[in-house]
N, C-alpha and C positions, 0 to 999 in steps of 0.2 A: 604723503599717499596714503589712500581710504583702503582698508582692508573691506572687501565685498563680499567675503567668503561667511556662507551660515552653516550653521551646526544642525539646522533642521534638515533632514532627508527630504526632497521635493516628491510631491505627489506621482510625477512622471515614473521617478526612480522606483517607488514602492509598485508602481504597476508594472515595472520590468522586472522587477525581484519576485513578484508573486508570479509571472508568466513562465521565469527560467526553473521553475520547481516543477519536475517533470514525473516525480515519483509513483503518485497513484494511477498515471496511465503508463506507467513506465514497461519496459518487456519482461522484468523481474515478476512483476505484480500480475501480468497476464499470463505468464508460465507457471506461476504458483497456483493462480487459479485453475487453469487448465490440467495440471497434475493433481490438485485435489478431486476435480469431476470425475476425472479418468480413474483416480483410486476408489472414489465412490460407484462409479458404473460397475468396475471388476468387481469388486464385493457383491453388487446385486447381481449381477448376469454373468458371472465367469466362474466363479466361486461358492462353495457354501461350506457350514459350519464354522469352525472356528477361525478360518482364514477369510471368508466374507468380511466378519464382523471387526478381525483386526484392519483389512483394508480401507472398510467403511470409517472405523475411527479415526484413523490416518489421514484418511480424506477429510471427515469433517473438523478433524485438529488443524491440519493446513488452512483450510477454507476459514475457521475461526480467527487462526493466527493471523492470516493475510488481511482480512477485514479489520483487526481491532489495531492491527499494525498500521494502517494506512490512515484510520481514523486517529489514530495517537499523535502520528508525523504529521498530519494536518493540523490538529490543534497545538501543536509542539510550536509548528513552524508558525501558526498564525499568531499565538499570544506569547511564544517562549524566546524568539531570538527579535 
């Protein structure tokens, strides 16, 4: 009886694995970017004074965290696992 199994993953399984990860285009990322844009617009158009600054900072922070998180996840997924 000959063992024909291989421990190396095939290139086809790697392609399927890469396609199965959908985080950067997922609904959560889209909602996060949408909320951050709404916070920025609310700070610019609807409020004035300290509240405008607070909403703007929240919007910028959420947008930056989303972008950094997506990039970090892509790097980790590509090279870390």
